[in-house]
All heavy atoms as a GROMACS GRO file, in nm:
protein
  561
    1MET      N    1  11.706  10.639  10.206
    1MET     CA    2  11.575  10.656  10.250
    1MET      C    3  11.483  10.660  10.124
    1MET      O    4  11.515  10.732  10.034
    1MET     CB    5  11.564  10.787  10.323
    1MET     CG    6  11.628  10.796  10.453
    1MET     SD    7  11.538  10.695  10.571
    1MET     CE    8  11.645  10.684  10.701
    2PRO      N    9  11.364  10.598  10.131
    2PRO     CA   10  11.278  10.598  10.013
    2PRO      C   11  11.200  10.732  10.013
    2PRO      O   12  11.166  10.785  10.112
    2PRO     CB   13  11.186  10.482  10.054
    2PRO     CG   14  11.182  10.472  10.203
    2PRO     CD   15  11.328  10.510  10.245
    3ASN      N   16  11.167  10.759   9.881
    3ASN     CA   17  11.080  10.878   9.858
    3ASN      C   18  10.940  10.847   9.910
    3ASN      O   19  10.897  10.724   9.924
    3ASN     CB   20  11.079  10.906   9.713
    3ASN     CG   21  11.220  10.954   9.667
    3ASN    OD1   22  11.280  11.022   9.728
    3ASN    ND2   23  11.245  10.921   9.537
    4GLN      N   24  10.854  10.946   9.936
    4GLN     CA   25  10.722  10.933   9.980
    4GLN      C   26  10.624  10.969   9.876
    4GLN      O   27  10.653  11.055   9.791
    4GLN     CB   28  10.702  11.035  10.099
    4GLN     CG   29  10.784  11.000  10.221
    4GLN     CD   30  10.766  10.866  10.281
    4GLN    OE1   31  10.652  10.825  10.297
    4GLN    NE2   32  10.872  10.799  10.309
    5HIS      N   33  10.517  10.889   9.864
    5HIS     CA   34  10.413  10.914   9.760
    5HIS      C   35  10.279  10.927   9.833
    5HIS      O   36  10.245  10.846   9.922
    5HIS     CB   37  10.412  10.793   9.676
    5HIS     CG   38  10.520  10.776   9.578
    5HIS    ND1   39  10.525  10.824   9.451
    5HIS    CD2   40  10.650  10.732   9.603
    5HIS    CE1   41  10.647  10.805   9.393
    5HIS    NE2   42  10.718  10.747   9.493
    6VAL      N   43  10.202  11.019   9.781
    6VAL     CA   44  10.061  11.031   9.835
    6VAL      C   45   9.973  10.990   9.712
    6VAL      O   46   9.970  11.043   9.600
    6VAL     CB   47  10.022  11.187   9.869
    6VAL    CG1   48   9.876  11.202   9.896
    6VAL    CG2   49  10.111  11.225   9.979
    7THR      N   50   9.892  10.886   9.745
    7THR     CA   51   9.804  10.827   9.635
    7THR      C   52   9.660  10.801   9.671
    7THR      O   53   9.640  10.785   9.795
    7THR     CB   54   9.863  10.690   9.577
    7THR    OG1   55   9.877  10.600   9.696
    7THR    CG2   56  10.002  10.710   9.520
    8LYS      N   57   9.568  10.806   9.579
    8LYS     CA   58   9.429  10.789   9.617
    8LYS      C   59   9.404  10.640   9.643
    8LYS      O   60   9.454  10.550   9.574
    8LYS     CB   61   9.350  10.838   9.496
    8LYS     CG   62   9.198  10.808   9.506
    8LYS     CD   63   9.143  10.916   9.606
    8LYS     CE   64   8.993  10.906   9.611
    8LYS     NZ   65   8.942  10.876   9.749
    9ARG      N   66   9.315  10.616   9.743
    9ARG     CA   67   9.275  10.473   9.775
    9ARG      C   68   9.126  10.479   9.785
    9ARG      O   69   9.067  10.593   9.794
    9ARG     CB   70   9.332  10.432   9.912
    9ARG     CG   71   9.480  10.411   9.915
    9ARG     CD   72   9.517  10.272   9.864
    9ARG     NE   73   9.658  10.255   9.861
    9ARG     CZ   74   9.719  10.195   9.961
    9ARG    NH1   75   9.659  10.149  10.066
    9ARG    NH2   76   9.856  10.177   9.954
   10ASP      N   77   9.054  10.369   9.784
   10ASP     CA   78   8.910  10.362   9.788
   10ASP      C   79   8.861  10.423   9.927
   10ASP      O   80   8.756  10.487   9.929
   10ASP     CB   81   8.860  10.220   9.786
   10ASP     CG   82   8.881  10.159   9.650
   10ASP    OD1   83   8.891  10.234   9.549
   10ASP    OD2   84   8.874  10.034   9.634
   11ASN      N   85   8.950  10.412  10.025
   11ASN     CA   86   8.900  10.451  10.162
   11ASN      C   87   8.976  10.591  10.199
   11ASN      O   88   8.977  10.621  10.322
   11ASN     CB   89   8.931  10.350  10.263
   11ASN     CG   90   9.091  10.298  10.271
   11ASN    OD1   91   9.157  10.329  10.175
   11ASN    ND2   92   9.124  10.242  10.371
   12GLY      N   93   9.032  10.664  10.106
   12GLY     CA   94   9.097  10.786  10.126
   12GLY      C   95   9.225  10.803  10.055
   12GLY      O   96   9.242  10.763   9.944
   13TRP      N   97   9.320  10.867  10.122
   13TRP     CA   98   9.448  10.901  10.059
   13TRP      C   99   9.565  10.839  10.137
   13TRP      O  100   9.571  10.858  10.262
   13TRP     CB  101   9.476  11.046  10.051
   13TRP     CG  102   9.388  11.119   9.950
   13TRP    CD1  103   9.248  11.156   9.976
   13TRP    CD2  104   9.403  11.139   9.818
   13TRP    NE1  105   9.197  11.208   9.862
   13TRP    CE2  106   9.293  11.195   9.757
   13TRP    CE3  107   9.522  11.112   9.737
   13TRP    CZ2  108   9.283  11.237   9.622
   13TRP    CZ3  109   9.508  11.154   9.601
   13TRP    CH2  110   9.395  11.212   9.548
   14ALA      N  111   9.649  10.766  10.068
   14ALA     CA  112   9.755  10.694  10.137
   14ALA      C  113   9.892  10.770  10.132
   14ALA      O  114   9.926  10.826  10.022
   14ALA     CB  115   9.772  10.558  10.068
   15VAL      N  116   9.966  10.748  10.238
   15VAL     CA  117  10.108  10.790  10.238
   15VAL      C  118  10.189  10.667  10.238
   15VAL      O  119  10.176  10.579  10.326
   15VAL     CB  120  10.141  10.878  10.360
   15VAL    CG1  121  10.290  10.906  10.365
   15VAL    CG2  122  10.060  10.999  10.367
   16LYS      N  123  10.270  10.651  10.129
   16LYS     CA  124  10.350  10.521  10.118
   16LYS      C  125  10.488  10.549  10.077
   16LYS      O  126  10.518  10.641   9.990
   16LYS     CB  127  10.266  10.445  10.006
   16LYS     CG  128  10.330  10.300   9.997
   16LYS     CD  129  10.244  10.227   9.892
   16LYS     CE  130  10.317  10.114   9.838
   16LYS     NZ  131  10.260  10.059   9.713
   17ALA      N  132  10.583  10.480  10.136
   17ALA     CA  133  10.720  10.487  10.109
   17ALA      C  134  10.746  10.410   9.976
   17ALA      O  135  10.681  10.308   9.960
   17ALA     CB  136  10.804  10.430  10.223
   18GLU      N  137  10.824  10.470   9.886
   18GLU     CA  138  10.854  10.402   9.760
   18GLU      C  139  10.914  10.264   9.781
   18GLU      O  140  10.999  10.248   9.860
   18GLU     CB  141  10.955  10.494   9.691
   18GLU     CG  142  10.969  10.465   9.544
   18GLU     CD  143  11.046  10.580   9.473
   18GLU    OE1  144  10.993  10.677   9.444
   18GLU    OE2  145  11.171  10.552   9.450
   19GLY      N  146  10.853  10.166   9.715
   19GLY     CA  147  10.899  10.029   9.727
   19GLY      C  148  10.833   9.947   9.840
   19GLY      O  149  10.844   9.836   9.847
   20SER      N  150  10.754  10.026   9.917
   20SER     CA  151  10.688   9.950  10.026
   20SER      C  152  10.554   9.894   9.984
   20SER      O  153  10.489   9.941   9.897
   20SER     CB  154  10.655  10.058  10.144
   20SER     OG  155  10.584   9.994  10.246
   21LYS      N  156  10.515   9.781  10.041
   21LYS     CA  157  10.396   9.714  10.004
   21LYS      C  158  10.273   9.775  10.083
   21LYS      O  159  10.158   9.770  10.037
   21LYS     CB  160  10.401   9.564  10.027
   21LYS     CG  161  10.501   9.490   9.933
   21LYS     CD  162  10.505   9.347   9.972
   21LYS     CE  163  10.617   9.289   9.881
   21LYS     NZ  164  10.584   9.168   9.809
   22LYS      N  165  10.299   9.837  10.199
   22LYS     CA  166  10.194   9.873  10.281
   22LYS      C  167  10.197  10.032  10.300
   22LYS      O  168  10.319  10.086  10.304
   22LYS     CB  169  10.200   9.814  10.414
   22LYS     CG  170  10.168   9.662  10.424
   22LYS     CD  171  10.170   9.610  10.558
   22LYS     CE  172  10.049   9.639  10.630
   22LYS     NZ  173  10.036   9.579  10.760
   23ALA      N  174  10.095  10.090  10.312
   23ALA     CA  175  10.088  10.239  10.335
   23ALA      C  176  10.129  10.268  10.478
   23ALA      O  177  10.102  10.186  10.565
   23ALA     CB  178   9.946  10.288  10.315
   24THR      N  179  10.199  10.380  10.493
   24THR     CA  180  10.238  10.423  10.627
   24THR      C  181  10.118  10.470  10.700
   24THR      O  182  10.104  10.435  10.825
   24THR     CB  183  10.344  10.545  10.612
   24THR    OG1  184  10.449  10.505  10.534
   24THR    CG2  185  10.389  10.588  10.752
   25VAL      N  186  10.028  10.546  10.637
   25VAL     CA  187   9.902  10.594  10.701
   25VAL      C  188   9.808  10.623  10.594
   25VAL      O  189   9.845  10.644  10.471
   25VAL     CB  190   9.942  10.724  10.781
   25VAL    CG1  191   9.977  10.832  10.692
   25VAL    CG2  192   9.821  10.759  10.866
   26ILE      N  193   9.679  10.621  10.621
   26ILE     CA  194   9.570  10.652  10.526
   26ILE      C  195   9.484  10.765  10.590
   26ILE      O  196   9.448  10.743  10.706
   26ILE     CB  197   9.487  10.534  10.486
   26ILE    CG1  198   9.569  10.432  10.412
   26ILE    CG2  199   9.362  10.578  10.401
   26ILE    CD1  200   9.504  10.305  10.373
   27LYS      N  201   9.470  10.871  10.524
   27LYS     CA  202   9.388  10.988  10.570
   27LYS      C  203   9.267  11.012  10.486
   27LYS      O  204   9.263  10.962  10.371
   27LYS     CB  205   9.482  11.118  10.570
   27LYS     CG  206   9.598  11.111  10.660
   27LYS     CD  207   9.548  11.119  10.800
   27LYS     CE  208   9.664  11.136  10.902
   27LYS     NZ  209   9.607  11.139  11.039
   28LYS      N  210   9.169  11.077  10.546
   28LYS     CA  211   9.037  11.097  10.466
   28LYS      C  212   9.063  11.194  10.355
   28LYS      O  213   8.996  11.173  10.251
   28LYS     CB  214   8.945  11.149  10.566
   28LYS     CG  215   8.872  11.052  10.654
   28LYS     CD  216   8.776  11.101  10.735
   28LYS     CE  217   8.716  11.000  10.836
   28LYS     NZ  218   8.608  11.051  10.920
   29THR      N  219   9.143  11.297  10.370
   29THR     CA  220   9.164  11.400  10.262
   29THR      C  221   9.307  11.391  10.214
   29THR      O  222   9.402  11.351  10.273
   29THR     CB  223   9.128  11.542  10.313
   29THR    OG1  224   9.230  11.579  10.407
   29THR    CG2  225   8.984  11.543  10.376
   30GLN      N  226   9.324  11.443  10.097
   30GLN     CA  227   9.453  11.451  10.028
   30GLN      C  228   9.535  11.548  10.106
   30GLN      O  229   9.650  11.528  10.132
   30GLN     CB  230   9.443  11.487   9.883
   30GLN     CG  231   9.572  11.493   9.806
   30GLN     CD  232   9.569  11.532   9.666
   30GLN    OE1  233   9.496  11.625   9.638
   30GLN    NE2  234   9.631  11.463   9.580
   31ALA      N  235   9.477  11.666  10.141
   31ALA     CA  236   9.552  11.758  10.224
   31ALA      C  237   9.613  11.710  10.354
   31ALA      O  238   9.737  11.735  10.386
   31ALA     CB  239   9.462  11.888  10.260
   32GLU      N  240   9.534  11.625  10.424
   32GLU     CA  241   9.592  11.552  10.547
   32GLU      C  242   9.697  11.461  10.514
   32GLU      O  243   9.805  11.464  10.587
   32GLU     CB  244   9.480  11.484  10.619
   32GLU     CG  245   9.369  11.566  10.681
   32GLU     CD  246   9.251  11.482  10.730
   32GLU    OE1  247   9.212  11.388  10.663
   32GLU    OE2  248   9.204  11.514  10.841
   33ALA      N  249   9.692  11.384  10.407
   33ALA     CA  250   9.794  11.290  10.364
   33ALA      C  251   9.913  11.370  10.324
   33ALA      O  252  10.034  11.326  10.360
   33ALA     CB  253   9.742  11.200  10.254
   34ILE      N  254   9.902  11.480  10.252
   34ILE     CA  255  10.015  11.563  10.211
   34ILE      C  256  10.091  11.613  10.327
   34ILE      O  257  10.216  11.608  10.328
   34ILE     CB  258   9.970  11.669  10.114
   34ILE    CG1  259   9.928  11.614   9.977
   34ILE    CG2  260  10.090  11.773  10.096
   34ILE    CD1  261   9.860  11.714   9.887
   35ALA      N  262  10.015  11.657  10.429
   35ALA     CA  263  10.085  11.718  10.548
   35ALA      C  264  10.175  11.611  10.617
   35ALA      O  265  10.288  11.641  10.648
   35ALA     CB  266   9.979  11.775  10.645
   36VAL      N  267  10.113  11.486  10.628
   36VAL     CA  268  10.194  11.388  10.696
   36VAL      C  269  10.306  11.336  10.609
   36VAL      O  270  10.422  11.329  10.662
   36VAL     CB  271  10.108  11.261  10.711
   36VAL    CG1  272  10.186  11.141  10.756
   36VAL    CG2  273   9.999  11.295  10.822
   37ALA      N  274  10.291  11.330  10.477
   37ALA     CA  275  10.393  11.291  10.387
   37ALA      C  276  10.506  11.402  10.385
   37ALA      O  277  10.631  11.363  10.377
   37ALA     CB  278  10.342  11.267  10.241
   38ARG      N  279  10.464  11.524  10.386
   38ARG     CA  280  10.564  11.633  10.380
   38ARG      C  281  10.653  11.628  10.507
   38ARG      O  282  10.778  11.650  10.498
   38ARG     CB  283  10.497  11.773  10.364
   38ARG     CG  284  10.590  11.885  10.340
   38ARG     CD  285  10.515  12.006  10.302
   38ARG     NE  286  10.478  11.998  10.169
   38ARG     CZ  287  10.366  12.028  10.105
   38ARG    NH1  288  10.271  12.067  10.170
   38ARG    NH2  289  10.357  12.023   9.972
   39GLU      N  290  10.599  11.599  10.617
   39GLU     CA  291  10.678  11.593  10.745
   39GLU      C  292  10.773  11.477  10.742
   39GLU      O  293  10.892  11.486  10.774
   39GLU     CB  294  10.576  11.577  10.865
   39GLU     CG  295  10.644  11.577  10.995
   39GLU     CD  296  10.698  11.710  11.030
   39GLU    OE1  297  10.652  11.815  10.984
   39GLU    OE2  298  10.790  11.721  11.114
   40ILE      N  299  10.723  11.356  10.692
   40ILE     CA  300  10.814  11.242  10.677
   40ILE      C  301  10.930  11.273  10.581
   40ILE      O  302  11.043  11.258  10.609
   40ILE     CB  303  10.739  11.115  10.630
   40ILE    CG1  304  10.636  11.077  10.735
   40ILE    CG2  305  10.830  11.014  10.595
   40ILE    CD1  306  10.542  10.975  10.695
   41SER      N  307  10.892  11.327  10.463
   41SER     CA  308  10.992  11.368  10.368
   41SER      C  309  11.098  11.464  10.413
   41SER      O  310  11.212  11.451  10.391
   41SER     CB  311  10.910  11.416  10.242
   41SER     OG  312  11.011  11.446  10.133
   42ARG      N  313  11.044  11.569  10.491
   42ARG     CA  314  11.141  11.663  10.546
   42ARG      C  315  11.243  11.601  10.649
   42ARG      O  316  11.362  11.619  10.636
   42ARG     CB  317  11.069  11.775  10.624
   42ARG     CG  318  11.023  11.882  10.528
   42ARG     CD  319  10.963  12.001  10.616
   42ARG     NE  320  10.905  12.096  10.520
   42ARG     CZ  321  10.782  12.141  10.542
   42ARG    NH1  322  10.710  12.102  10.650
   42ARG    NH2  323  10.727  12.228  10.446
   43ASN      N  324  11.186  11.510  10.736
   43ASN     CA  325  11.269  11.437  10.828
   43ASN      C  326  11.375  11.354  10.773
   43ASN      O  327  11.478  11.339  10.827
   43ASN     CB  328  11.185  11.365  10.920
   43ASN     CG  329  11.104  11.455  11.017
   43ASN    OD1  330  11.132  11.575  11.043
   43ASN    ND2  331  10.999  11.404  11.078
   44GLN      N  332  11.335  11.288  10.660
   44GLN     CA  333  11.417  11.189  10.593
   44GLN      C  334  11.509  11.256  10.482
   44GLN      O  335  11.588  11.180  10.423
   44GLN     CB  336  11.337  11.075  10.541
   44GLN     CG  337  11.267  10.994  10.655
   44GLN     CD  338  11.191  10.877  10.595
   44GLN    OE1  339  11.164  10.861  10.481
   44GLN    NE2  340  11.141  10.791  10.687
   45LYS      N  341  11.474  11.374  10.451
   45LYS     CA  342  11.540  11.445  10.337
   45LYS      C  343  11.529  11.368  10.207
   45LYS      O  344  11.625  11.330  10.148
   45LYS     CB  345  11.692  11.474  10.377
   45LYS     CG  346  11.713  11.558  10.489
   45LYS     CD  347  11.857  11.586  10.526
   45LYS     CE  348  11.886  11.684  10.632
   45LYS     NZ  349  11.798  11.700  10.737
   46THR      N  350  11.402  11.345  10.174
   46THR     CA  351  11.369  11.274  10.055
   46THR      C  352  11.278  11.354   9.959
   46THR      O  353  11.234  11.468  10.003
   46THR     CB  354  11.305  11.133  10.089
   46THR    OG1  355  11.184  11.152  10.158
   46THR    CG2  356  11.407  11.041  10.168
   47GLU      N  357  11.235  11.285   9.858
   47GLU     CA  358  11.142  11.354   9.762
   47GLU      C  359  10.999  11.321   9.801
   47GLU      O  360  10.973  11.212   9.847
   47GLU     CB  361  11.162  11.315   9.620
   47GLU     CG  362  11.302  11.334   9.574
   47GLU     CD  363  11.328  11.484   9.536
   47GLU    OE1  364  11.255  11.543   9.467
   47GLU    OE2  365  11.428  11.541   9.593
   48LEU      N  366  10.902  11.400   9.779
   48LEU     CA  367  10.763  11.383   9.796
   48LEU      C  368  10.688  11.390   9.667
   48LEU      O  369  10.704  11.496   9.590
   48LEU     CB  370  10.708  11.489   9.892
   48LEU     CG  371  10.551  11.496   9.906
   48LEU    CD1  372  10.496  11.365   9.950
   48LEU    CD2  373  10.518  11.601  10.009
   49PHE      N  374  10.616  11.279   9.629
   49PHE     CA  375  10.546  11.284   9.502
   49PHE      C  376  10.398  11.284   9.543
   49PHE      O  377  10.351  11.195   9.604
   49PHE     CB  378  10.578  11.154   9.425
   49PHE     CG  379  10.721  11.164   9.373
   49PHE    CD1  380  10.818  11.102   9.449
   49PHE    CD2  381  10.755  11.223   9.251
   49PHE    CE1  382  10.954  11.104   9.414
   49PHE    CE2  383  10.891  11.222   9.206
   49PHE     CZ  384  10.988  11.170   9.280
   50ILE      N  385  10.321  11.382   9.483
   50ILE     CA  386  10.176  11.390   9.512
   50ILE      C  387  10.107  11.351   9.382
   50ILE      O  388  10.119  11.414   9.278
   50ILE     CB  389  10.144  11.526   9.552
   50ILE    CG1  390  10.211  11.572   9.679
   50ILE    CG2  391   9.988  11.540   9.572
   50ILE    CD1  392  10.214  11.715   9.715
   51HIS      N  393  10.021  11.247   9.388
   51HIS     CA  394   9.952  11.184   9.275
   51HIS      C  395   9.802  11.248   9.280
   51HIS      O  396   9.738  11.257   9.386
   51HIS     CB  397   9.941  11.037   9.278
   51HIS     CG  398  10.084  10.977   9.276
   51HIS    ND1  399  10.131  10.921   9.160
   51HIS    CD2  400  10.183  10.956   9.362
   51HIS    CE1  401  10.260  10.871   9.181
   51HIS    NE2  402  10.282  10.900   9.302
   52GLY      N  403   9.752  11.264   9.162
   52GLY     CA  404   9.613  11.303   9.154
   52GLY      C  405   9.521  11.188   9.158
   52GLY      O  406   9.569  11.072   9.171
   53THR      N  407   9.393  11.212   9.144
   53THR     CA  408   9.301  11.098   9.150
   53THR      C  409   9.309  11.004   9.026
   53THR      O  410   9.279  10.886   9.038
   53THR     CB  411   9.154  11.144   9.146
   53THR    OG1  412   9.127  11.240   9.037
   53THR    CG2  413   9.116  11.224   9.278
   54ASP      N  414   9.372  11.044   8.913
   54ASP     CA  415   9.403  10.969   8.807
   54ASP      C  416   9.533  10.885   8.824
   54ASP      O  417   9.560  10.804   8.736
   54ASP     CB  418   9.416  11.060   8.677
   54ASP     CG  419   9.522  11.158   8.686
   54ASP    OD1  420   9.594  11.168   8.783
   54ASP    OD2  421   9.545  11.231   8.589
   55GLY      N  422   9.611  10.903   8.933
   55GLY     CA  423   9.730  10.824   8.953
   55GLY      C  424   9.848  10.888   8.902
   55GLY      O  425   9.960  10.858   8.941
   56LYS      N  426   9.833  10.996   8.818
   56LYS     CA  427   9.952  11.066   8.769
   56LYS      C  428  10.009  11.160   8.869
   56LYS      O  429   9.938  11.222   8.951
   56LYS     CB  430   9.920  11.149   8.632
   56LYS     CG  431   9.874  11.055   8.525
   56LYS     CD  432   9.838  11.138   8.401
   56LYS     CE  433   9.795  11.047   8.289
   56LYS     NZ  434   9.744  11.117   8.177
   57ILE      N  435  10.139  11.183   8.862
   57ILE     CA  436  10.206  11.269   8.958
   57ILE      C  437  10.164  11.419   8.917
   57ILE      O  438  10.177  11.452   8.801
   57ILE     CB  439  10.360  11.263   8.952
   57ILE    CG1  440  10.400  11.124   8.999
   57ILE    CG2  441  10.431  11.376   9.034
   57ILE    CD1  442  10.548  11.092   8.983
   58ARG      N  443  10.103  11.486   9.016
   58ARG     CA  444  10.057  11.628   8.984
   58ARG      C  445  10.158  11.733   9.045
   58ARG      O  446  10.150  11.848   9.013
   58ARG     CB  447   9.911  11.646   9.025
   58ARG     CG  448   9.888  11.642   9.177
   58ARG     CD  449   9.742  11.694   9.203
   58ARG     NE  450   9.723  11.705   9.342
   58ARG     CZ  451   9.753  11.804   9.426
   58ARG    NH1  452   9.815  11.914   9.365
   58ARG    NH2  453   9.721  11.823   9.549
   59ALA      N  454  10.228  11.687   9.145
   59ALA     CA  455  10.316  11.784   9.211
   59ALA      C  456  10.431  11.705   9.279
   59ALA      O  457  10.412  11.585   9.310
   59ALA     CB  458  10.244  11.868   9.314
   60ARG      N  459  10.532  11.765   9.312
   60ARG     CA  460  10.647  11.704   9.390
   60ARG      C  461  10.714  11.816   9.465
   60ARG      O  462  10.727  11.930   9.429
   60ARG     CB  463  10.744  11.628   9.304
   60ARG     CG  464  10.831  11.711   9.205
   60ARG     CD  465  10.914  11.627   9.123
   60ARG     NE  466  11.028  11.574   9.191
   60ARG     CZ  467  11.124  11.501   9.130
   60ARG    NH1  468  11.108  11.453   9.012
   60ARG    NH2  469  11.230  11.464   9.195
   61ASP      N  470  10.773  11.772   9.587
   61ASP     CA  471  10.855  11.860   9.662
   61ASP      C  472  10.982  11.783   9.695
   61ASP      O  473  10.989  11.668   9.712
   61ASP     CB  474  10.784  11.878   9.803
   61ASP     CG  475  10.667  11.964   9.796
   61ASP    OD1  476  10.640  12.031   9.698
   61ASP    OD2  477  10.598  11.978   9.903
   62SER      N  478  11.092  11.873   9.698
   62SER     CA  479  11.219  11.811   9.724
   62SER      C  480  11.258  11.861   9.862
   62SER      O  481  11.258  11.976   9.892
   62SER     CB  482  11.320  11.866   9.615
   62SER     OG  483  11.443  11.816   9.656
   63HIS      N  484  11.296  11.757   9.949
   63HIS     CA  485  11.341  11.802  10.081
   63HIS      C  486  11.477  11.736  10.114
   63HIS      O  487  11.510  11.696  10.224
   63HIS     CB  488  11.242  11.737  10.192
   63HIS     CG  489  11.107  11.798  10.171
   63HIS    ND1  490  11.072  11.923  10.212
   63HIS    CD2  491  10.986  11.753  10.118
   63HIS    CE1  492  10.947  11.953  10.182
   63HIS    NE2  493  10.898  11.845  10.127
   64GLY      N  494  11.555  11.726  10.004
   64GLY     CA  495  11.692  11.665  10.030
   64GLY      C  496  11.747  11.646   9.902
   64GLY      O  497  11.801  11.738   9.834
   65HIS      N  498  11.774  11.520   9.856
   65HIS     CA  499  11.837  11.491   9.730
   65HIS      C  500  11.749  11.519   9.619
   65HIS      O  501  11.667  11.457   9.580
   65HIS     CB  502  11.872  11.336   9.731
   65HIS     CG  503  11.944  11.302   9.600
   65HIS    ND1  504  12.068  11.346   9.561
   65HIS    CD2  505  11.900  11.228   9.498
   65HIS    CE1  506  12.090  11.303   9.448
   65HIS    NE2  507  11.993  11.229   9.402
   66ASP      N  508  11.777  11.637   9.552
   66ASP     CA  509  11.709  11.686   9.427
   66ASP      C  510  11.787  11.655   9.326
   66ASP      O  511  11.904  11.719   9.303
   66ASP     CB  512  11.676  11.840   9.445
   66ASP     CG  513  11.588  11.880   9.334
   66ASP    OD1  514  11.569  11.814   9.233
   66ASP    OD2  515  11.544  11.997   9.345
   67PRO      N  516  11.752  11.557   9.233
   67PRO     CA  517  11.835  11.534   9.110
   67PRO      C  518  11.849  11.652   9.010
   67PRO      O  519  11.934  11.651   8.933
   67PRO     CB  520  11.764  11.411   9.048
   67PRO     CG  521  11.628  11.419   9.099
   67PRO     CD  522  11.630  11.493   9.233
   68TYR      N  523  11.762  11.752   9.028
   68TYR     CA  524  11.760  11.863   8.945
   68TYR      C  525  11.760  11.997   9.023
   68TYR      O  526  11.673  12.074   9.029
   68TYR     CB  527  11.647  11.864   8.850
   68TYR     CG  528  11.642  11.737   8.768
   68TYR    CD1  529  11.545  11.644   8.791
   68TYR    CD2  530  11.722  11.717   8.662
   68TYR    CE1  531  11.534  11.520   8.729
   68TYR    CE2  532  11.721  11.597   8.594
   68TYR     CZ  533  11.620  11.499   8.625
   68TYR     OH  534  11.617  11.384   8.559
   69PRO      N  535  11.868  12.024   9.102
   69PRO     CA  536  11.869  12.146   9.185
   69PRO      C  537  11.858  12.265   9.109
   69PRO      O  538  11.913  12.275   8.994
   69PRO     CB  539  12.000  12.128   9.274
   69PRO     CG  540  12.086  12.043   9.181
   69PRO     CD  541  11.993  11.956   9.100
   70PRO      N  542  11.802  12.376   9.161
   70PRO     CA  543  11.798  12.502   9.091
   70PRO      C  544  11.939  12.560   9.067
   70PRO      O  545  12.036  12.546   9.161
   70PRO     CB  546  11.720  12.595   9.188
   70PRO     CG  547  11.711  12.528   9.314
   70PRO     CD  548  11.737  12.384   9.288
   71LYS      N  549  11.964  12.620   8.960
   71LYS     CA  550  12.093  12.671   8.929
   71LYS      C  551  12.091  12.820   8.985
   71LYS      O  552  12.000  12.893   8.948
   71LYS     CB  553  12.122  12.664   8.781
   71LYS     CG  554  12.144  12.525   8.745
   71LYS     CD  555  12.183  12.509   8.598
   71LYS     CE  556  12.235  12.378   8.575
   71LYS     NZ  557  12.152  12.289   8.503
   72GLY      N  558  12.192  12.864   9.051
   72GLY     CA  559  12.192  13.001   9.106
   72GLY      C  560  12.326  13.045   9.125
   72GLY      O  561  12.395  13.109   9.146
   0.00000   0.00000   0.00000
């Protein structure tokens, strides 16, 4: 399953699967896009990457395969 990315678009914020050419959905606010992407990521047990307005990754959530799991 592909990881999910939230990125800025001219018309809002896009939720896009890694490697996909088209956005899954475009929302007006980043918060709305994050909520949708988080749900998809949880269901698919993938990583969620949240990009800032500059395009750089500003946060990430792991909902499955975490390459750096916490040691405990």
